[in-house]
TORLOSE-302450 format. One record per residue: residue number from 1; residue in three letters; x negated, y negated, z of N, C-alpha, C, O in turn. Coordinates in Angstrom, 3 decimals, decimal comma. Example, Ala and Ser with C-alpha at 12.3 -4.5 7.8 and 13.67 -1.06 7.14 Angstrom:
2
{r 1 ALA {-13,190 5,690 7,800} {-12,300 4,500 7,800} {-13,200 3,300 7,800} {-14,236 3,319 8,465}} {r 2 SER {-12,850 2,250 7,080} {-13,670 1,060 7,140} {-12,900 -0,030 7,870} {-13,409 -1,138 8,039}} 
This chain:
69
{r 1 MET {-18,575 26,486 -2,404} {-18,657 25,364 -1,488} {-18,648 24,066 -2,289} {-19,371 23,927 -3,276}} {r 2 GLN {-17,823 23,122 -1,854} {-17,719 21,854 -2,565} {-18,629 20,808 -1,928} {-18,809 20,782 -0,711}} {r 3 ALA {-19,193 19,959 -2,760} {-20,037 18,869 -2,275} {-19,157 17,754 -1,705} {-18,074 17,483 -2,225}} {r 4 VAL {-19,616 17,125 -0,658} {-18,897 16,011 -0,063} {-19,223 14,749 -0,848} {-20,389 14,427 -1,077}} {r 5 GLN {-18,180 14,044 -1,253} {-18,356 12,823 -2,026} {-18,450 11,639 -1,078} {-17,583 11,461 -0,223}} {r 6 LYS {-19,494 10,826 -1,220} {-19,666 9,647 -0,385} {-18,794 8,516 -0,934} {-18,807 8,232 -2,132}} {r 7 VAL {-18,046 7,885 -0,051} {-17,171 6,776 -0,430} {-17,674 5,523 0,276} {-17,796 5,498 1,501}} {r 8 ASP {-17,966 4,482 -0,503} {-18,377 3,206 0,074} {-17,128 2,430 0,497} {-16,247 2,163 -0,321}} {r 9 LEU {-17,060 2,071 1,776} {-15,916 1,331 2,288} {-16,076 -0,151 1,977} {-17,190 -0,673 1,932}} {r 10 ILE {-14,950 -0,819 1,763} {-14,950 -2,234 1,384} {-14,325 -3,039 2,518} {-13,329 -2,623 3,111}} {r 11 GLY {-14,909 -4,180 2,810} {-14,386 -5,066 3,841} {-13,241 -5,918 3,307} {-13,038 -6,031 2,098}} {r 12 VAL {-12,506 -6,506 4,225} {-11,340 -7,314 3,863} {-11,732 -8,507 2,994} {-11,055 -8,801 2,008}} {r 13 ASP {-12,818 -9,196 3,348} {-13,230 -10,370 2,569} {-13,574 -10,009 1,128} {-13,184 -10,717 0,200}} {r 14 ASP {-14,303 -8,909 0,937} {-14,650 -8,463 -0,421} {-13,404 -8,040 -1,195} {-13,280 -8,323 -2,387}} {r 15 TYR {-12,485 -7,363 -0,513} {-11,238 -6,945 -1,149} {-10,445 -8,164 -1,635} {-9,986 -8,195 -2,777}} {r 16 LEU {-10,287 -9,164 -0,765} {-9,516 -10,356 -1,131} {-10,180 -11,130 -2,265} {-9,494 -11,661 -3,138}} {r 17 ALA {-11,508 -11,199 -2,257} {-12,224 -11,896 -3,339} {-12,003 -11,172 -4,667} {-11,755 -11,810 -5,690}} {r 18 GLY {-12,091 -9,870 -4,654} {-11,873 -9,091 -5,874} {-10,448 -9,159 -6,357} {-10,195 -9,171 -7,562}} {r 19 GLU {-9,509 -9,202 -5,422} {-8,086 -9,238 -5,783} {-7,732 -10,540 -6,502} {-6,855 -10,554 -7,365}} {r 20 GLN {-8,402 -11,615 -6,155} {-8,161 -12,902 -6,813} {-8,595 -12,872 -8,274} {-8,022 -13,578 -9,104}} {r 21 LEU {-9,597 -12,067 -8,593} {-10,118 -11,997 -9,962} {-9,419 -10,939 -10,811} {-9,520 -10,960 -12,037}} {r 22 SER {-8,727 -10,036 -10,177} {-8,147 -8,889 -10,877} {-6,762 -9,196 -11,430} {-5,966 -9,883 -10,790}} {r 23 GLU {-6,481 -8,682 -12,624} {-5,130 -8,794 -13,198} {-4,217 -7,730 -12,601} {-2,999 -7,906 -12,565}} {r 24 MET {-4,788 -6,646 -12,139} {-4,052 -5,533 -11,558} {-4,082 -5,664 -10,029} {-5,108 -6,045 -9,467}} {r 25 LYS {-2,990 -5,359 -9,364} {-2,932 -5,451 -7,906} {-3,401 -4,135 -7,271} {-3,228 -3,052 -7,829}} {r 26 HIS {-3,996 -4,272 -6,093} {-4,515 -3,130 -5,357} {-4,099 -3,244 -3,906} {-3,621 -4,290 -3,466}} {r 27 GLU {-4,285 -2,154 -3,159} {-4,093 -2,208 -1,723} {-5,324 -1,642 -1,045} {-6,000 -0,768 -1,588}} {r 28 LEU {-5,608 -2,142 0,136} {-6,775 -1,725 0,902} {-6,286 -0,913 2,086} {-5,542 -1,416 2,928}} {r 29 ILE {-6,704 0,343 2,152} {-6,306 1,230 3,245} {-7,561 1,813 3,868} {-8,264 2,605 3,242}} {r 30 HIS {-7,836 1,421 5,092} {-9,001 1,915 5,841} {-10,287 1,793 5,041} {-11,111 2,708 5,048}} {r 31 GLY {-10,468 0,667 4,347} {-11,711 0,405 3,629} {-11,780 0,969 2,221} {-12,790 0,797 1,538}} {r 32 VAL {-10,730 1,636 1,778} {-10,691 2,213 0,428} {-9,637 1,467 -0,387} {-8,521 1,252 0,088}} {r 33 VAL {-9,988 1,074 -1,610} {-9,084 0,312 -2,473} {-8,348 1,269 -3,416} {-8,957 2,128 -4,055}} {r 34 TYR {-7,034 1,101 -3,487} {-6,195 1,919 -4,367} {-5,414 0,996 -5,293} {-4,928 -0,052 -4,867}} {r 35 ALA {-5,292 1,392 -6,574} {-4,487 0,623 -7,524} {-3,017 0,801 -7,178} {-2,582 1,895 -6,818}} {r 36 MET {-2,252 -0,285 -7,290} {-0,814 -0,231 -7,010} {-0,039 -0,111 -8,316} {-0,443 -0,645 -9,348}} {r 37 VAL {1,065 0,590 -8,248} {1,941 0,740 -9,402} {2,799 -0,509 -9,496} {3,235 -1,036 -8,472}} {r 38 GLY {3,046 -0,985 -10,692} {3,854 -2,185 -10,875} {5,287 -2,006 -10,424} {5,838 -0,909 -10,517}} {r 39 ALA {5,889 -3,066 -9,939} {7,291 -3,045 -9,511} {8,090 -3,999 -10,388} {7,558 -4,981 -10,906}} {r 40 SER {9,345 -3,703 -10,542} {10,203 -4,562 -11,357} {10,549 -5,837 -10,594} {10,382 -5,903 -9,376}} {r 41 LEU {11,024 -6,834 -11,305} {11,460 -8,080 -10,694} {12,603 -7,808 -9,713} {12,664 -8,411 -8,642}} {r 42 HIS {13,500 -6,903 -10,082} {14,616 -6,535 -9,200} {14,081 -5,959 -7,881} {14,565 -6,321 -6,809}} {r 43 HIS {13,107 -5,082 -7,954} {12,513 -4,479 -6,762} {11,860 -5,548 -5,881} {12,005 -5,513 -4,659}} {r 44 ALA {11,155 -6,482 -6,483} {10,500 -7,548 -5,725} {11,529 -8,410 -5,001} {11,322 -8,775 -3,844}} {r 45 ARG {12,631 -8,739 -5,663} {13,686 -9,529 -5,025} {14,310 -8,768 -3,858} {14,562 -9,338 -2,797}} {r 46 LEU {14,551 -7,495 -4,064} {15,141 -6,664 -3,014} {14,240 -6,638 -1,784} {14,714 -6,840 -0,666}} {r 47 CYS {12,976 -6,397 -1,975} {12,030 -6,340 -0,860} {11,917 -7,684 -0,149} {11,815 -7,734 1,077}} {r 48 ARG {11,937 -8,758 -0,905} {11,822 -10,091 -0,315} {13,039 -10,425 0,536} {12,920 -11,147 1,526}} {r 49 ASN {14,191 -9,916 0,170} {15,426 -10,270 0,868} {15,751 -9,372 2,063} {16,652 -9,690 2,839}} {r 50 LEU {15,044 -8,274 2,222} {15,306 -7,385 3,354} {14,518 -7,832 4,580} {13,314 -8,062 4,475}} {r 51 PRO {15,152 -7,960 5,720} {14,409 -8,284 6,939} {13,450 -7,149 7,288} {13,751 -5,981 7,045}} {r 52 VAL {12,316 -7,487 7,849} {11,297 -6,492 8,191} {11,846 -5,457 9,159} {11,534 -4,274 9,024}} {r 53 ALA {12,641 -5,857 10,115} {13,189 -4,916 11,094} {14,016 -3,829 10,414} {13,938 -2,661 10,794}} {r 54 ASP {14,807 -4,209 9,411} {15,619 -3,227 8,690} {14,742 -2,247 7,933} {15,033 -1,052 7,895}} {r 55 ILE {13,673 -2,743 7,333} {12,763 -1,871 6,581} {12,106 -0,869 7,529} {12,037 0,324 7,230}} {r 56 CYS {11,625 -1,358 8,672} {10,967 -0,469 9,635} {11,930 0,606 10,118} {11,550 1,770 10,244}} {r 57 HIS {13,161 0,226 10,386} {14,169 1,192 10,832} {14,412 2,236 9,737} {14,482 3,430 10,025}} {r 58 TRP {14,538 1,796 8,504} {14,795 2,704 7,390} {13,629 3,659 7,188} {13,835 4,856 6,992}} {r 59 VAL {12,398 3,139 7,233} {11,215 3,987 7,027} {11,141 5,029 8,124} {10,871 6,197 7,844}} {r 60 ARG {11,376 4,635 9,370} {11,344 5,592 10,472} {12,397 6,676 10,275} {12,122 7,855 10,498}} {r 61 ARG {13,594 6,287 9,860} {14,681 7,246 9,674} {14,356 8,224 8,550} {14,600 9,423 8,681}} {r 62 VAL {13,808 7,719 7,448} {13,471 8,579 6,317} {12,329 9,525 6,711} {12,352 10,699 6,344}} {r 63 SER {11,342 9,031 7,448} {10,207 9,862 7,861} {10,673 10,994 8,749} {10,238 12,135 8,588}} {r 64 VAL {11,557 10,688 9,686} {12,071 11,717 10,593} {12,876 12,735 9,824} {12,739 13,937 10,056}} {r 65 THR {13,733 12,267 8,891} {14,552 13,168 8,084} {13,675 14,056 7,203} {13,936 15,252 7,074}} {r 66 ALA {12,638 13,479 6,597} {11,757 14,256 5,721} {10,973 15,287 6,506} {10,642 16,348 5,977}} {r 67 ALA {10,668 14,989 7,770} {9,916 15,921 8,606} {10,812 17,015 9,158} {10,324 17,986 9,737}} {r 68 GLY {12,114 16,867 8,986} {13,052 17,876 9,458} {13,301 17,805 10,957} {13,714 18,784 11,578}} {r 69 VAL {13,044 16,634 11,529} {13,236 16,468 12,985} {14,663 16,048 13,264} {15,035 15,855 14,421}} 
């Protein structure tokens, strides 16, 4: 039997305050902070230039394809 690990959830204000001080970028998902992997300058430009609607459509299409639907 495995012991349950207690995770302290972090609020948005605390996350944003910590992110300002950190050299490494993180993301906050449901109160849990995860380190983000670095992206290249090319990747950042690509993401900035894509309209949000196109990204959402692409993500939905890939998710459906990966699920085999």
